[in-house]
LOVEXVO-702357 format. One record per residue (C-alpha): residue number from 1; residue in three letters; x, y, z. Coordinates in nm, 3 decimals. Example, Ala and Ser with C-alpha at 12.3 -4.5 7.8 and 13.67 -1.06 7.14 Angstrom:
{pos=1 | code=Ala | east=1.230 | north=-0.450 | up=0.780}
{pos=2 | code=Ser | east=1.367 | north=-0.106 | up=0.714}
This chain:
{pos=1 | code=Met | east=0.000 | north=0.000 | up=0.000}
{pos=2 | code=Asn | east=0.133 | north=0.341 | up=-0.095}
{pos=3 | code=Ala | east=-0.097 | north=0.593 | up=0.072}
{pos=4 | code=Thr | east=-0.029 | north=0.964 | up=0.099}
{pos=5 | code=Phe | east=-0.147 | north=1.166 | up=0.397}
{pos=6 | code=Asp | east=-0.159 | north=1.541 | up=0.446}
{pos=7 | code=Phe | east=-0.132 | north=1.654 | up=0.808}
{pos=8 | code=Ser | east=-0.065 | north=2.018 | up=0.724}
{pos=9 | code=Gly | east=-0.201 | north=2.245 | up=0.995}
{pos=10 | code=Arg | east=-0.229 | north=1.957 | up=1.242}
{pos=11 | code=Ser | east=-0.039 | north=1.933 | up=1.569}
{pos=12 | code=Ile | east=0.051 | north=1.590 | up=1.699}
{pos=13 | code=Leu | east=0.221 | north=1.475 | up=2.019}
{pos=14 | code=Val | east=0.425 | north=1.155 | up=1.994}
{pos=15 | code=Thr | east=0.557 | north=0.985 | up=2.309}
{pos=16 | code=Gly | east=0.842 | north=0.736 | up=2.299}
{pos=17 | code=Ala | east=0.976 | north=0.945 | up=2.011}
{pos=18 | code=Ser | east=1.348 | north=0.883 | up=2.055}
{pos=19 | code=Ser | east=1.348 | north=0.533 | up=1.906}
{pos=20 | code=Gly | east=1.153 | north=0.257 | up=1.735}
{pos=21 | code=Ile | east=0.794 | north=0.308 | up=1.628}
{pos=22 | code=Gly | east=0.774 | north=0.645 | up=1.802}
{pos=23 | code=Arg | east=1.070 | north=0.778 | up=1.605}
{pos=24 | code=Ala | east=0.926 | north=0.645 | up=1.280}
{pos=25 | code=Met | east=0.592 | north=0.811 | up=1.358}
{pos=26 | code=Val | east=0.763 | north=1.148 | up=1.412}
{pos=27 | code=Glu | east=0.950 | north=1.112 | up=1.083}
{pos=28 | code=Met | east=0.636 | north=1.019 | up=0.889}
{pos=29 | code=Leu | east=0.412 | north=1.283 | up=1.050}
{pos=30 | code=Cys | east=0.667 | north=1.559 | up=0.992}
{pos=31 | code=Ala | east=0.708 | north=1.447 | up=0.631}
{pos=32 | code=Ala | east=0.327 | north=1.467 | up=0.597}
{pos=33 | code=Gly | east=0.327 | north=1.829 | up=0.716}
{pos=34 | code=Ala | east=0.231 | north=1.793 | up=1.082}
{pos=35 | code=Ala | east=0.371 | north=2.011 | up=1.357}
{pos=36 | code=Val | east=0.506 | north=1.740 | up=1.587}
{pos=37 | code=Val | east=0.606 | north=1.757 | up=1.950}
{pos=38 | code=Ala | east=0.837 | north=1.459 | up=2.005}
{pos=39 | code=Ala | east=0.846 | north=1.348 | up=2.369}
{pos=40 | code=Ala | east=1.095 | north=1.105 | up=2.521}
{pos=41 | code=Arg | east=1.358 | north=1.071 | up=2.793}
{pos=42 | code=Asn | east=1.664 | north=1.051 | up=2.567}
{pos=43 | code=Thr | east=1.763 | north=1.413 | up=2.505}
{pos=44 | code=Asn | east=2.049 | north=1.327 | up=2.269}
{pos=45 | code=Glu | east=1.823 | north=1.127 | up=2.039}
{pos=46 | code=Leu | east=1.551 | north=1.394 | up=2.062}
{pos=47 | code=Ala | east=1.800 | north=1.660 | up=1.954}
{pos=48 | code=Arg | east=1.910 | north=1.447 | up=1.660}
{pos=49 | code=Leu | east=1.548 | north=1.381 | up=1.564}
{pos=50 | code=Ala | east=1.464 | north=1.753 | up=1.584}
{pos=51 | code=Glu | east=1.758 | north=1.836 | up=1.359}
{pos=52 | code=Glu | east=1.651 | north=1.571 | up=1.105}
{pos=53 | code=Thr | east=1.277 | north=1.641 | up=1.101}
{pos=54 | code=Gly | east=1.209 | north=1.986 | up=1.242}
{pos=55 | code=Cys | east=0.997 | north=1.847 | up=1.524}
{pos=56 | code=Glu | east=0.982 | north=2.016 | up=1.863}
{pos=57 | code=Pro | east=1.166 | north=1.803 | up=2.119}
{pos=58 | code=Leu | east=1.021 | north=1.758 | up=2.468}
{pos=59 | code=Lys | east=1.212 | north=1.576 | up=2.741}
{pos=60 | code=Leu | east=0.942 | north=1.380 | up=2.924}
{pos=61 | code=Asp | east=0.932 | north=1.072 | up=3.144}
{pos=62 | code=Val | east=0.573 | north=0.949 | up=3.115}
{pos=63 | code=Ser | east=0.609 | north=0.750 | up=3.437}
{pos=64 | code=Asp | east=0.638 | north=1.080 | up=3.627}
{pos=65 | code=Glu | east=0.291 | north=1.232 | up=3.677}
{pos=66 | code=Ala | east=0.429 | north=1.563 | up=3.804}
{pos=67 | code=Ala | east=0.651 | north=1.593 | up=3.494}
{pos=68 | code=Ile | east=0.352 | north=1.529 | up=3.268}
{pos=69 | code=Asp | east=0.144 | north=1.791 | up=3.452}
{pos=70 | code=Glu | east=0.432 | north=2.040 | up=3.429}
{pos=71 | code=Ala | east=0.490 | north=1.977 | up=3.057}
{pos=72 | code=Phe | east=0.126 | north=2.037 | up=2.970}
{pos=73 | code=Leu | east=0.127 | north=2.378 | up=3.139}
{pos=74 | code=Ser | east=0.321 | north=2.511 | up=2.839}
{pos=75 | code=Leu | east=0.171 | north=2.297 | up=2.563}
{pos=76 | code=Gly | east=-0.127 | north=2.402 | up=2.356}
{pos=77 | code=Ala | east=-0.405 | north=2.182 | up=2.225}
{pos=78 | code=Phe | east=-0.321 | north=1.897 | up=1.991}
{pos=79 | code=Asp | east=-0.509 | north=1.742 | up=1.701}
{pos=80 | code=Gly | east=-0.365 | north=1.402 | up=1.782}
{pos=81 | code=Leu | east=-0.160 | north=1.188 | up=2.014}
{pos=82 | code=Val | east=0.044 | north=0.880 | up=1.935}
{pos=83 | code=Asn | east=0.136 | north=0.708 | up=2.262}
{pos=84 | code=Cys | east=0.442 | north=0.497 | up=2.180}
{pos=85 | code=Ala | east=0.633 | north=0.521 | up=2.509}
{pos=86 | code=Gly | east=0.694 | north=0.175 | up=2.645}
{pos=87 | code=Ile | east=0.947 | north=-0.040 | up=2.821}
{pos=88 | code=Ala | east=0.997 | north=-0.413 | up=2.860}
{pos=89 | code=Leu | east=1.158 | north=-0.582 | up=3.155}
{pos=90 | code=Leu | east=1.181 | north=-0.941 | up=3.045}
{pos=91 | code=Glu | east=1.151 | north=-1.168 | up=3.345}
{pos=92 | code=Arg | east=0.997 | north=-1.504 | up=3.400}
{pos=93 | code=Ala | east=0.656 | north=-1.468 | up=3.567}
{pos=94 | code=Val | east=0.781 | north=-1.658 | up=3.871}
{pos=95 | code=Asp | east=1.071 | north=-1.411 | up=3.908}
{pos=96 | code=Thr | east=0.881 | north=-1.085 | up=3.855}
{pos=97 | code=Thr | east=0.916 | north=-0.837 | up=4.138}
{pos=98 | code=Ala | east=0.663 | north=-0.576 | up=4.242}
{pos=99 | code=Ala | east=0.916 | north=-0.306 | up=4.156}
{pos=100 | code=Ser | east=0.965 | north=-0.425 | up=3.798}
{pos=101 | code=Phe | east=0.593 | north=-0.478 | up=3.749}
{pos=102 | code=Asp | east=0.520 | north=-0.128 | up=3.881}
{pos=103 | code=Arg | east=0.788 | north=0.026 | up=3.654}
{pos=104 | code=Val | east=0.646 | north=-0.134 | up=3.340}
{pos=105 | code=Thr | east=0.289 | north=-0.046 | up=3.435}
{pos=106 | code=Ala | east=0.387 | north=0.315 | up=3.518}
{pos=107 | code=Val | east=0.523 | north=0.369 | up=3.168}
{pos=108 | code=Asn | east=0.316 | north=0.140 | up=2.948}
{pos=109 | code=Ala | east=-0.031 | north=0.187 | up=3.100}
{pos=110 | code=Arg | east=-0.049 | north=0.470 | up=3.353}
{pos=111 | code=Gly | east=0.176 | north=0.704 | up=3.154}
{pos=112 | code=Ala | east=-0.028 | north=0.652 | up=2.838}
{pos=113 | code=Ala | east=-0.350 | north=0.720 | up=3.025}
{pos=114 | code=Leu | east=-0.219 | north=1.036 | up=3.194}
{pos=115 | code=Val | east=-0.084 | north=1.183 | up=2.870}
{pos=116 | code=Ala | east=-0.409 | north=1.095 | up=2.689}
{pos=117 | code=Lys | east=-0.607 | north=1.266 | up=2.965}
{pos=118 | code=His | east=-0.421 | north=1.593 | up=2.911}
{pos=119 | code=Val | east=-0.444 | north=1.574 | up=2.532}
{pos=120 | code=Ala | east=-0.818 | north=1.495 | up=2.547}
{pos=121 | code=Arg | east=-0.881 | north=1.783 | up=2.787}
{pos=122 | code=Gly | east=-0.700 | north=2.018 | up=2.551}
{pos=123 | code=Met | east=-0.901 | north=1.892 | up=2.253}
{pos=124 | code=Ile | east=-1.229 | north=1.939 | up=2.441}
{pos=125 | code=Glu | east=-1.140 | north=2.287 | up=2.568}
{pos=126 | code=Ala | east=-1.028 | north=2.397 | up=2.220}
{pos=127 | code=Lys | east=-1.333 | north=2.228 | up=2.060}
{pos=128 | code=Arg | east=-1.101 | north=2.028 | up=1.835}
{pos=129 | code=Ala | east=-1.185 | north=1.686 | up=1.704}
{pos=130 | code=Gly | east=-0.884 | north=1.459 | up=1.703}
{pos=131 | code=Ser | east=-0.744 | north=1.113 | up=1.746}
{pos=132 | code=Ile | east=-0.559 | north=0.934 | up=2.024}
{pos=133 | code=Val | east=-0.365 | north=0.625 | up=1.921}
{pos=134 | code=Asn | east=-0.214 | north=0.393 | up=2.182}
{pos=135 | code=Val | east=0.057 | north=0.163 | up=2.050}
{pos=136 | code=Ser | east=0.136 | north=-0.156 | up=2.237}
{pos=137 | code=Ser | east=0.375 | north=-0.443 | up=2.202}
{pos=138 | code=Gln | east=0.295 | north=-0.782 | up=2.060}
{pos=139 | code=Ala | east=0.399 | north=-0.902 | up=2.405}
{pos=140 | code=Ala | east=0.055 | north=-0.781 | up=2.520}
{pos=141 | code=Leu | east=-0.094 | north=-1.063 | up=2.314}
{pos=142 | code=Val | east=0.163 | north=-1.342 | up=2.312}
{pos=143 | code=Ala | east=0.387 | north=-1.475 | up=2.584}
{pos=144 | code=Leu | east=0.757 | north=-1.442 | up=2.512}
{pos=145 | code=Asp | east=0.995 | north=-1.731 | up=2.573}
{pos=146 | code=Ile | east=1.281 | north=-1.589 | up=2.778}
{pos=147 | code=Thr | east=1.434 | north=-1.916 | up=2.893}
């Protein structure tokens, strides 16, 4: 499939933007004309991405609720959100600790929900229709063999 999309005049927030699917989303959205805010923890990769694409880099740890709240004080309304931030701590189920479980959940589930809450509030207040896309790993569907 070779589809062309025009996101001119649209503002999109992408989390997990410093690598993987998040990085690819920033590249594609910028190429399609979107004004992209690229959020991630890795400032070096964000700077490189900003130089390559023209996106606006935002250092953000989505597991930190106070950091999310603080970031949104200076961000305007968005037309879209692509939640790509995610981590994997590969452990056998019988070896999983509460700390590792909490860390993964804080980023992969809670962080996505908190960022989406802020983006949705901004859309509602600005009376903007938009889209929120949550990206997850195939590990959410299939057990991984880590033996």
